[in-house]
MIDOSE-1310 file (N, C-alpha, C; in nm, 2 decimals, decimal comma, always signed):
residues 139
xxxx	+1,13/+2,66/-1,01/+1,19/+2,63/-0,87/+1,07/+2,59/-0,78; +0,97/+2,67/-0,77/+0,85/+2,64/-0,69/+0,80/+2,49/-0,72; +0,78/+2,46/-0,86/+0,72/+2,33/-0,90/+0,82/+2,22/-0,86; +0,95/+2,23/-0,87/+1,04/+2,13/-0,83/+1,03/+2,11/-0,68
xxxx	+1,02/+2,20/-0,60/+1,00/+2,19/-0,46/+0,88/+2,11/-0,42; +0,77/+2,14/-0,49/+0,65/+2,07/-0,47/+0,66/+1,93/-0,51; +0,72/+1,90/-0,62/+0,75/+1,76/-0,66/+0,83/+1,68/-0,56; +0,93/+1,75/-0,50/+1,01/+1,69/-0,40/+0,93/+1,66/-0,28
xxxx	+0,84/+1,74/-0,24/+0,76/+1,71/-0,13/+0,67/+1,60/-0,14; +0,61/+1,58/-0,27/+0,52/+1,47/-0,30/+0,61/+1,34/-0,30; +0,72/+1,35/-0,36/+0,80/+1,22/-0,37/+0,85/+1,18/-0,23; +0,88/+1,28/-0,14/+0,92/+1,25/-0,01/+0,80/+1,19/+0,07
xxxx	+0,69/+1,25/+0,05/+0,57/+1,20/+0,13/+0,53/+1,05/+0,09; +0,54/+1,03/-0,04/+0,52/+0,89/-0,09/+0,62/+0,79/-0,03; +0,74/+0,84/-0,04/+0,86/+0,74/+0,00/+0,84/+0,71/+0,14; +0,81/+0,81/+0,22/+0,79/+0,79/+0,37/+0,70/+0,68/+0,41
xxxx	+0,58/+0,68/+0,33/+0,48/+0,57/+0,35/+0,52/+0,43/+0,30; +0,58/+0,44/+0,18/+0,63/+0,31/+0,12/+0,75/+0,25/+0,22; +0,83/+0,34/+0,27/+0,94/+0,29/+0,36/+0,89/+0,24/+0,49; +0,77/+0,28/+0,53/+0,70/+0,25/+0,65/+0,62/+0,12/+0,63
xxxx	+0,62/+0,06/+0,51/+0,55/-0,06/+0,48/+0,41/-0,05/+0,42; +0,37/+0,07/+0,38/+0,24/+0,09/+0,31/+0,25/+0,06/+0,16; +0,15/+0,01/+0,11/+0,14/-0,02/-0,04/+0,06/+0,09/-0,10; +0,12/+0,16/-0,20/+0,04/+0,27/-0,27/-0,06/+0,21/-0,36
xxxx	-0,18/+0,25/-0,36/-0,28/+0,22/-0,45/-0,31/+0,34/-0,55; -0,28/+0,32/-0,67/-0,28/+0,43/-0,76/-0,39/+0,43/-0,86; -0,46/+0,32/-0,87/-0,58/+0,31/-0,96/-0,71/+0,26/-0,88; -0,82/+0,29/-0,94/-0,94/+0,24/-0,88/-0,95/+0,10/-0,86
xxxx	-0,89/+0,02/-0,97/-0,89/-0,12/-0,97/-0,80/-0,17/-0,85; -0,68/-0,10/-0,83/-0,60/-0,16/-0,70/-0,68/-0,13/-0,58; -0,75/-0,02/-0,57/-0,83/+0,00/-0,45/-0,93/-0,10/-0,42; -1,01/-0,14/-0,53/-1,11/-0,24/-0,51/-1,05/-0,38/-0,49
xxxx	-0,93/-0,40/-0,54/-0,87/-0,53/-0,52/-0,84/-0,55/-0,37; -0,80/-0,45/-0,30/-0,77/-0,46/-0,16/-0,88/-0,44/-0,07; -0,95/-0,32/-0,09/-1,07/-0,29/+0,00/-1,19/-0,37/-0,01; -1,21/-0,42/-0,14/-1,33/-0,50/-0,17/-1,33/-0,64/-0,13
xxxx	-1,23/-0,69/-0,06/-1,22/-0,82/-0,03/-1,22/-0,85/+0,13; -1,24/-0,97/+0,18/-1,24/-0,99/+0,31/-1,11/-0,96/+0,37; -1,12/-0,91/+0,51/-1,00/-0,87/+0,58/-1,01/-0,73/+0,62; -0,89/-0,68/+0,69/-0,90/-0,55/+0,73/-0,78/-0,47/+0,66
xxxx	-0,80/-0,34/+0,65/-0,70/-0,25/+0,60/-0,70/-0,12/+0,67; -0,59/-0,07/+0,70/-0,57/+0,07/+0,73/-0,54/+0,15/+0,61; -0,62/+0,24/+0,58/-0,61/+0,32/+0,46/-0,56/+0,46/+0,51; -0,45/+0,51/+0,46/-0,39/+0,64/+0,49/-0,41/+0,72/+0,37
xxxx	-0,50/+0,84/+0,37/-0,52/+0,93/+0,27/-0,40/+1,03/+0,28; -0,30/+1,01/+0,20/-0,18/+1,10/+0,21/-0,22/+1,24/+0,15; -0,14/+1,34/+0,20/-0,16/+1,47/+0,15/-0,04/+1,56/+0,17; -0,02/+1,65/+0,08/+0,09/+1,74/+0,10/+0,08/+1,86/+0,20
xxxx	-0,05/+1,85/+0,27/-0,08/+1,96/+0,37/+0,03/+1,95/+0,48; +0,10/+2,06/+0,49/+0,22/+2,08/+0,58/+0,20/+2,03/+0,73; +0,11/+2,10/+0,80/+0,10/+2,07/+0,94/+0,03/+1,95/+0,96; -0,08/+1,92/+0,90/-0,16/+1,79/+0,93/-0,08/+1,67/+0,87
xxxx	-0,02/+1,69/+0,75/+0,06/+1,57/+0,69/+0,18/+1,54/+0,77; +0,24/+1,65/+0,83/+0,36/+1,63/+0,92/+0,32/+1,56/+1,05; +0,20/+1,55/+1,09/+0,15/+1,48/+1,20/+0,11/+1,34/+1,16; +0,03/+1,33/+1,05/-0,03/+1,21/+1,01/+0,07/+1,10/+0,96
xxxx	+0,17/+1,14/+0,88/+0,26/+1,05/+0,83/+0,35/+0,97/+0,94; +0,40/+1,04/+1,04/+0,47/+0,97/+1,14/+0,37/+0,88/+1,23; +0,24/+0,93/+1,24/+0,15/+0,83/+1,31/+0,12/+0,72/+1,23; +0,11/+0,74/+1,10/+0,09/+0,62/+1,00/+0,20/+0,52/+1,01
xxxx	+0,33/+0,57/+1,02/+0,45/+0,49/+1,02/+0,45/+0,41/+1,15; +0,42/+0,48/+1,26/+0,42/+0,41/+1,39/+0,33/+0,29/+1,39; +0,20/+0,31/+1,33/+0,10/+0,21/+1,33/+0,15/+0,08/+1,26; +0,24/+0,09/+1,17/+0,29/-0,03/+1,11/+0,37/-0,13/+1,20
xxxx	+0,40/-0,07/+1,32/+0,48/-0,15/+1,42/+0,39/-0,18/+1,54; +0,27/-0,15/+1,54/+0,17/-0,18/+1,65/+0,16/-0,33/+1,65; +0,13/-0,38/+1,79/+0,12/-0,53/+1,80/+0,01/-0,59/+1,72; -0,11/-0,52/+1,70/-0,21/-0,57/+1,63/-0,20/-0,51/+1,48
xxxx	-0,22/-0,59/+1,39/-0,20/-0,54/+1,24/-0,32/-0,58/+1,16; -0,36/-0,49/+1,07/-0,45/-0,53/+0,97/-0,39/-0,61/+0,87; -0,47/-0,67/+0,78/-0,42/-0,75/+0,67/-0,34/-0,66/+0,58; -0,38/-0,53/+0,56/-0,31/-0,44/+0,47/-0,29/-0,31/+0,52
xxxx	-0,18/-0,25/+0,49/-0,15/-0,11/+0,52/-0,14/-0,05/+0,38; -0,23/+0,04/+0,35/-0,24/+0,10/+0,21/-0,24/+0,25/+0,22; -0,21/+0,31/+0,11/-0,22/+0,46/+0,10/-0,27/+0,50/-0,04; -0,35/+0,60/-0,04/-0,38/+0,67/-0,17/-0,34/+0,82/-0,15
xxxx	-0,30/+0,88/-0,25/-0,25/+1,02/-0,24/-0,36/+1,12/-0,29; -0,43/+1,20/-0,20/-0,51/+1,30/-0,24/-0,45/+1,40/-0,33; -0,51/+1,44/-0,44/-0,46/+1,55/-0,52/-0,37/+1,49/-0,62; -0,32/+1,38/-0,61/-0,23/+1,31/-0,70/-0,28/+1,20/-0,78
xxxx	-0,33/+1,09/-0,70/-0,39/+0,98/-0,76/-0,54/+0,99/-0,73; -0,58/+1,08/-0,82/-0,73/+1,14/-0,79/-0,83/+1,03/-0,80; -0,82/+0,94/-0,91/-0,92/+0,84/-0,93/-0,92/+0,74/-0,82; -0,79/+0,69/-0,78/-0,78/+0,60/-0,67/-0,84/+0,66/-0,54
xxxx	-0,80/+0,79/-0,51/-0,85/+0,85/-0,39/-1,01/+0,85/-0,40; -1,06/+0,89/-0,50/-1,20/+0,90/-0,52/-1,27/+0,76/-0,50; -1,21/+0,66/-0,55/-1,27/+0,52/-0,53/-1,25/+0,48/-0,39; -1,14/+0,51/-0,33/-1,13/+0,47/-0,18/-1,24/+0,54/-0,09
xxxx	-1,26/+0,67/-0,13/-1,36/+0,74/-0,05/-1,50/+0,68/-0,07; -1,53/+0,61/-0,17/-1,66/+0,54/-0,18/-1,67/+0,43/-0,07; -1,57/+0,39/-0,01/-1,57/+0,29/+0,10/-1,60/+0,37/+0,23; -1,58/+0,50/+0,24/-1,59/+0,57/+0,36/-1,74/+0,63/+0,38
xxxx	-1,83/+0,55/+0,36/-1,98/+0,59/+0,37/-2,00/+0,66/+0,50; -2,06/+0,79/+0,49/-2,10/+0,87/+0,60/-1,99/+0,97/+0,64; -1,89/+0,96/+0,57/-1,78/+1,06/+0,60/-1,74/+1,15/+0,48; -1,73/+1,28/+0,50/-1,69/+1,37/+0,40/-1,54/+1,35/+0,37
xxxx	-1,51/+1,39/+0,24/-1,37/+1,38/+0,20/-1,28/+1,46/+0,30; -1,17/+1,40/+0,33/-1,08/+1,46/+0,44/-0,94/+1,41/+0,41; -0,85/+1,51/+0,40/-0,70/+1,46/+0,38/-0,61/+1,56/+0,46; -0,51/+1,50/+0,52/-0,49/+1,37/+0,54/-0,60/+1,30/+0,63
xxxx	-0,61/+1,17/+0,63/-0,70/+1,10/+0,72/-0,67/+0,95/+0,71; -0,73/+0,87/+0,80/-0,72/+0,73/+0,81/-0,85/+0,67/+0,81; -0,86/+0,55/+0,75/-0,98/+0,47/+0,77/-0,95/+0,32/+0,79; -1,03/+0,27/+0,87/-1,02/+0,13/+0,90/-1,13/+0,06/+0,82
xxxx	-1,10/-0,02/+0,73/-1,19/-0,09/+0,64/-1,19/-0,24/+0,68; -1,30/-0,30/+0,70/-1,32/-0,44/+0,74/-1,42/-0,50/+0,66; -1,38/-0,61/+0,57/-1,47/-0,67/+0,49/-1,55/-0,57/+0,39; -1,48/-0,47/+0,34/-1,53/-0,37/+0,26/-1,61/-0,26/+0,31
xxxx	-1,62/-0,26/+0,46/-1,70/-0,15/+0,52/-1,62/-0,07/+0,61; -1,64/+0,06/+0,61/-1,57/+0,16/+0,70/-1,61/+0,12/+0,85; -1,51/+0,10/+0,93/-1,54/+0,08/+1,08/-1,50/+0,20/+1,16; -1,41/+0,28/+1,11/-1,35/+0,39/+1,19/-1,29/+0,48/+1,10
xxxx	-1,29/+0,61/+1,13/-1,21/+0,72/+1,06/-1,15/+0,81/+1,16; -1,02/+0,86/+1,12/-0,96/+0,96/+1,19/-0,95/+1,07/+1,08; -1,03/+1,17/+1,10/-1,03/+1,28/+0,99/-0,93/+1,39/+1,02; -0,92/+1,47/+0,92/-0,82/+1,58/+0,93/-0,84/+1,66/+1,06
xxxx	-0,96/+1,70/+1,10/-0,98/+1,78/+1,21/-0,94/+1,71/+1,34; -0,92/+1,58/+1,33/-0,87/+1,50/+1,45/-0,72/+1,49/+1,44; -0,66/+1,54/+1,34/-0,51/+1,53/+1,32/-0,45/+1,67/+1,34; -0,49/+1,76/+1,26/-0,44/+1,89/+1,25/-0,46/+1,97/+1,39
xxxx	-0,34/+2,01/+1,45/-0,35/+2,09/+1,57/-0,33/+1,98/+1,69; -0,32/+1,86/+1,66/-0,30/+1,76/+1,77/-0,16/+1,71/+1,76; -0,11/+1,64/+1,86/+0,01/+1,58/+1,87/+0,01/+1,44/+1,80; +0,12/+1,39/+1,73/+0,12/+1,26/+1,68/+0,08/+1,15/+1,78
xxxx	+0,11/+1,16/+1,91/+0,08/+1,06/+2,00/-0,08/+1,06/+2,02; -0,15/+1,17/+2,01/-0,29/+1,16/+2,01/-0,35/+1,10/+1,90; -0,30/+1,11/+1,78/-0,35/+1,04/+1,67/-0,32/+0,89/+1,68; -0,20/+0,85/+1,72/-0,16/+0,71/+1,74/-0,26/+0,64/+1,84
xxxx	-0,29/+0,72/+1,95/-0,37/+0,66/+2,06/-0,52/+0,63/+2,00; -0,57/+0,72/+1,91/-0,70/+0,70/+1,85/-0,69/+0,57/+1,76; -0,58/+0,57/+1,68/-0,57/+0,45/+1,59/-0,55/+0,32/+1,67; -0,47/+0,32/+1,78/-0,46/+0,21/+1,86/-0,59/+0,16/+1,92
xxxx	-0,67/+0,25/+1,96/-0,80/+0,22/+2,02/-0,88/+0,15/+1,91; -0,88/+0,20/+1,79/-0,96/+0,13/+1,67/-0,91/+0,00/+1,64; -0,77/-0,01/+1,64/-0,71/-0,13/+1,61/-0,75/-0,25/+1,71; -0,75/-0,20/+1,83/-0,79/-0,29/+1,94/-0,94/-0,33/+1,92
xxx	-1,01/-0,25/+1,89/-1,16/-0,26/+1,86/-1,20/-0,35/+1,74; -1,13/-0,32/+1,64/-1,18/-0,38/+1,50/-1,09/-0,48/+1,44; -0,97/-0,51/+1,50/-0,89/-0,61/+1,44/-0,88/-0,73/+1,51
């Protein structure tokens, strides 16, 4: 019973991001294909963490509708797509692993991060405001 609930949470968290317009990157090769080329990407590190994930996912969904847009909205799932998440984190030089979190990658380099400690205990609007500021600065 517990296992089924956990799987349902994961499926729901994945679906929420795909429905918002994010592309799931499930392999290291998919990560490199998007993050290793020119352009900008918002990378959402998805997580089943209840309180932080419940703030981060709506914030991520909102950003898909912001007036400025990166070339790609992508997501990797920490604890699920482990190799893809590990590869994505190689692009986040100078930042410790954090999930959920957001990274803005431009031409293969991290330009900004919103880490878990900036999500957990905050309102979604506060996370959105940080992301909007970074979008305005780097896109």
